[in-house]
C-alpha positions in Angstrom: 0.0 -0.3 0.3 1.1 3.8 -0.6 1.4 5.7 2.5 -2.1 7.4 1.8 -3.8 3.8 1.6 -2.4 2.5 5.0 -5.2 2.2 7.5 -4.3 3.9 10.7 -4.8 2.1 14.3 -8.0 4.2 14.6 -9.4 2.8 11.3 -8.5 -0.7 12.1 -10.2 -0.6 15.1 -13.4 0.5 14.2 -13.1 -1.8 11.3 -12.7 -4.8 13.6 -15.3 -3.4 15.5 -17.7 -3.0 12.5 -16.5 -6.7 11.3 -17.6 -8.1 14.7 -21.5 -6.9 14.2 -21.4 -3.7 16.1 -23.4 -0.8 15.1 -21.8 2.8 14.5 -23.8 3.7 17.6 -21.9 0.7 19.7 -18.6 1.7 18.3 -18.9 5.6 19.5 -19.8 4.2 23.2 -17.0 1.7 23.4 -14.4 4.3 21.9 -15.5 7.3 23.1 -16.2 8.9 20.8 -19.2 10.9 18.9 -20.8 8.7 16.5 -20.2 11.4 13.6 -16.3 10.9 14.2 -16.9 7.1 13.4 -19.1 7.6 10.6 -16.1 9.7 9.1 -13.7 7.0 9.8 -15.7 4.7 8.2 -15.9 6.8 5.2 -11.9 7.2 5.0 -11.6 3.3 5.0 -14.3 3.1 2.4 -12.4 5.9 0.3 -9.2 4.4 1.1 -10.1 0.5 0.3 -11.5 1.5 -2.9 -15.2 0.7 -1.8 -18.6 1.5 -1.8 -20.3 -0.2 1.5 -19.6 -1.4 4.9 -19.7 -4.9 3.9 -17.4 -4.8 0.9 -14.4 -3.0 3.7 -14.9 -5.5 6.0 -14.0 -8.5 3.9 -11.5 -6.1 1.8 -9.8 -5.4 4.9 -9.2 -9.0 6.4 -7.4 -9.6 3.0 -10.6 -11.8 1.7 -10.3 -9.7 -1.4 -7.9 -8.6 -3.6 -8.7 -6.3 -6.2 -7.4 -6.7 -9.7 -4.2 -5.9 -10.5 -3.8 -4.7 -6.3 -3.2 -6.7 -3.5 -4.6 -4.4 -0.3 -3.6 -7.2 2.4 -0.9 -10.0 2.0 -3.0 -13.1 3.1 -1.1 -15.3 5.7 -1.7 -19.2 4.5 -4.3 -21.2 5.9 -5.7 -18.1 7.0 -9.6 -18.1 7.1 -12.5 -15.8 8.3 -15.4 -16.8 10.1 -19.3 -15.5 8.8 -21.3 -14.9 12.1 -25.0 -15.6 11.9 -26.8 -15.3 15.3 -30.3 -14.4 15.7 -29.9 -13.8 19.1 -27.4 -10.8 20.0 -26.6 -12.7 23.3 -25.2 -15.8 21.8 -23.7 -13.7 19.4 -21.9 -11.9 21.3 -20.4 -15.2 23.4 -19.4 -16.4 19.5 -17.8 -12.5 19.1 -16.0 -12.6 22.3 -14.2 -16.0 21.8 -13.1 -15.4 18.3 -11.7 -11.8 19.3 -9.8 -12.7 22.4 -7.9 -15.4 20.2 -7.5 -13.2 17.5 -8.8 -14.8 14.7 -11.1 -13.0 11.8 -14.6 -12.2 12.4 -17.5 -10.5 10.3 -21.1 -10.6 11.6 -23.9 -11.1 9.5 -27.3 -9.3 10.4 -29.6 -9.8 7.5 -29.5 -10.9 4.0 -25.5 -11.2 2.9 -25.1 -8.4 0.1 -21.8 -8.8 -2.5 -21.9 -12.6 -2.9 -19.6 -13.1 -5.6 -17.4 -10.8 -4.0 -17.3 -12.9 -0.6 -17.5 -16.2 -2.5 -14.8 -18.0 -2.7 -12.2 -17.2 0.1 -11.7 -19.2 2.6 -14.6 -18.9 4.5 -16.3 -21.0 7.5 -19.9 -19.3 8.4 -21.0 -20.3 12.1 -25.0 -20.5 12.4 -26.6 -20.1 16.2 -30.0 -21.7 16.6 -30.1 -21.9 12.5 -33.6 -22.2 11.0 -34.2 -23.3 7.1 -33.3 -19.9 5.7 -29.9 -19.9 7.2 -28.3 -22.8 5.7 -28.1 -21.1 2.3 -25.5 -18.7 3.9 -22.9 -21.2 3.8 -23.9 -22.4 -0.1 -24.3 -19.5 -0.9 -20.0 -18.3 0.1 -18.8 -21.4 -0.6 -18.0 -21.5 3.5 -18.6 -24.7 5.7 -20.5 -24.4 8.6 -20.5 -25.1 12.3 -24.3 -25.1 13.7 -24.3 -23.9 17.3 -27.6 -24.9 19.0 -27.8 -22.5 22.5 -29.2 -25.5 24.1 -27.4 -29.0 24.7 -28.4 -30.4 21.2 -30.5 -33.7 21.3 -29.9 -36.4 18.1 -32.7 -34.6 16.3 -31.0 -31.4 16.3 -27.4 -33.2 15.5 -28.8 -35.2 12.8 -30.3 -32.1 11.0 -27.2 -30.2 11.2 -25.3 -32.7 9.8 -28.0 -33.1 7.5 -27.7 -29.8 6.0 -24.2 -30.3 5.8 -22.5 -29.1 9.1 -19.1 -30.3 9.2 -19.8 -29.6 13.5 -22.0 -29.1 16.1 -21.2 -27.0 18.9 -23.3 -26.3 21.9 -23.5 -22.1 22.7 -21.8 -23.4 26.2 -18.7 -25.0 24.8 -18.0 -22.4 22.5 -15.6 -20.1 24.4 -13.5 -23.4 25.3 -13.2 -25.1 22.2 -14.9 -23.2 18.9 -11.0 -22.2 18.2 -10.2 -25.6 18.3 -12.9 -27.4 16.4 -12.5 -24.5 13.1 -9.1 -26.0 13.3 -10.5 -29.4 12.9 -13.3 -28.3 10.4 -10.4 -26.4 8.4 -8.7 -30.0 7.6 -12.4 -31.7 7.0 -12.9 -33.0 10.1 -16.4 -33.5 11.1 -16.9 -32.8 14.8 -19.5 -33.9 17.0 -19.1 -34.2 20.9 -19.4 -37.7 22.4 -22.1 -37.2 23.8 -24.1 -36.2 20.9 -22.2 -39.6 18.8 -23.9 -42.2 22.0 -27.3 -41.1 21.5 -26.8 -41.0 17.2 -26.2 -44.8 18.0 -28.1 -47.7 16.8 -31.9 -47.7 16.6 -33.2 -48.7 20.2 -35.3 -52.0 20.4 -38.9 -51.4 20.9 -41.5 -53.6 22.3 -44.5 -54.6 20.5 -46.3 -52.2 22.5 -43.7 -49.3 22.6 -44.2 -49.9 18.3 -47.9 -49.7 18.7 -47.9 -46.6 20.3 -45.2 -45.3 18.1 -47.2 -45.5 15.2 -50.3 -44.2 16.6 -48.3 -41.2 17.6 -47.5 -41.1 14.0 -51.4 -41.5 13.2 -51.6 -38.1 15.7 -54.2 -39.6 18.3 -54.7 -38.3 21.4 -53.8 -40.7 24.5 -57.4 -41.4 25.3 -57.7 -42.5 21.4 -54.8 -44.6 21.5 -56.2 -46.2 24.4 -59.0 -46.8 22.7 -57.8 -48.2 19.5 -55.2 -51.1 22.0 -57.4 -51.7 24.2 -55.8 -50.3 27.1 -56.0 -48.0 30.1 -54.6 -44.1 29.8 -51.9 -44.5 31.9 -50.7 -47.5 30.1 -50.4 -45.3 27.0 -49.0 -42.7 29.3 -46.1 -45.0 30.5 -45.5 -46.6 27.6 -44.7 -43.1 25.5 -42.3 -41.9 28.6 -40.7 -45.1 28.3 -40.5 -45.0 24.2 -39.1 -41.1 24.7 -36.5 -42.3 26.7 -35.0 -45.4 24.7 -35.1 -42.3 21.7 -33.4 -40.0 23.6 -37.0 -37.5 22.9 -38.2 -35.1 25.0 -41.8 -35.0 23.1 -44.1 -36.7 20.8 -42.5 -34.1 17.3 -39.0 -35.1 18.3 -39.5 -38.7 18.7 -41.7 -38.9 15.1 -38.5 -37.2 13.6 -36.0 -39.7 15.4 -37.7 -42.4 14.6 -37.8 -41.6 11.0 -34.6 -41.2 11.1 -33.4 -44.7 12.8 -36.2 -46.1 10.9 -38.3 -47.3 13.3 -41.0 -45.8 11.0 -41.3 -45.9 7.4 -41.1 -42.8 5.0 -44.7 -41.2 3.7 -47.7 -41.2 5.9 -49.0 -43.2 8.5 -51.1 -46.0 7.7 -55.0 -46.6 8.5 -56.3 -46.9 12.0 -55.6 -50.7 13.6 -58.9 -51.8 14.6 -59.9 -51.6 18.1 -60.0 -54.5 20.3 -63.3 -54.6 22.1 -64.0 -57.0 24.0 -67.5 -56.2 24.8 -70.5 -56.9 22.3 -71.2 -55.4 18.7 -68.4 -55.0 15.8 -64.9 -53.8 16.1 -66.0 -50.3 15.0 -68.4 -49.9 17.0 -68.6 -50.8 20.8 -71.6 -53.2 22.4 -74.4 -51.2 24.4 -74.2 -51.8 28.4 
């Protein structure tokens, strides 16, 4: 760079905070500047880097983009930029602190990501905190590896869904401060990283008793406890206890998670559930209509 294009220490500080997802007002408060001063610094940064806006400045300033005919920053071999997407600011702050504390390059994304073509092709890792379905498009758009960071200890449903969507790692938010950087290094070497406790829960499909299999099929049909009891000819308390054992075996917290896990481990066939079984009625009358007392 020529001297006129070199960023000052203050400009580098503002660029780094911008890349961490801080607004102009947040940067002003942290650096004890006026918001107007921060905006002036940003305009000078854009002019020096030859960019039109914040997104380009962050990526170019961190050495991801090299304009034709001129390298603004010499990229270190193996250096990666982490792109953070977190819908919850508090959870995002946990990841941001871990990255900045380790001296790793970080850019936070809040909303749709612009400049797709310019960002694609670099060495990127996307960290998605509590991702919803739409968030999984981000790694694909950037050509980045993906790390899923659920804010609650993930069950097998969360883990298998993340891996199926292409995640290279699943890391609970509580483990981020101590383990995120190590996970990033492993992911960069093409490892799939999942916690040992998660792997145990992702083992072979559990063996269900005949009654548990019947209750699982009833759940798949959307039957209530009362309906299941009537269809199987058993007491409602028996249905409840059988469901409880079934949830423990599957590692599920509720009906929806139990169905998802059961499908993924092959305990339920894909597609809509079959028809209702014939009722086990001991009284008089047809199987479909109980006899009168």
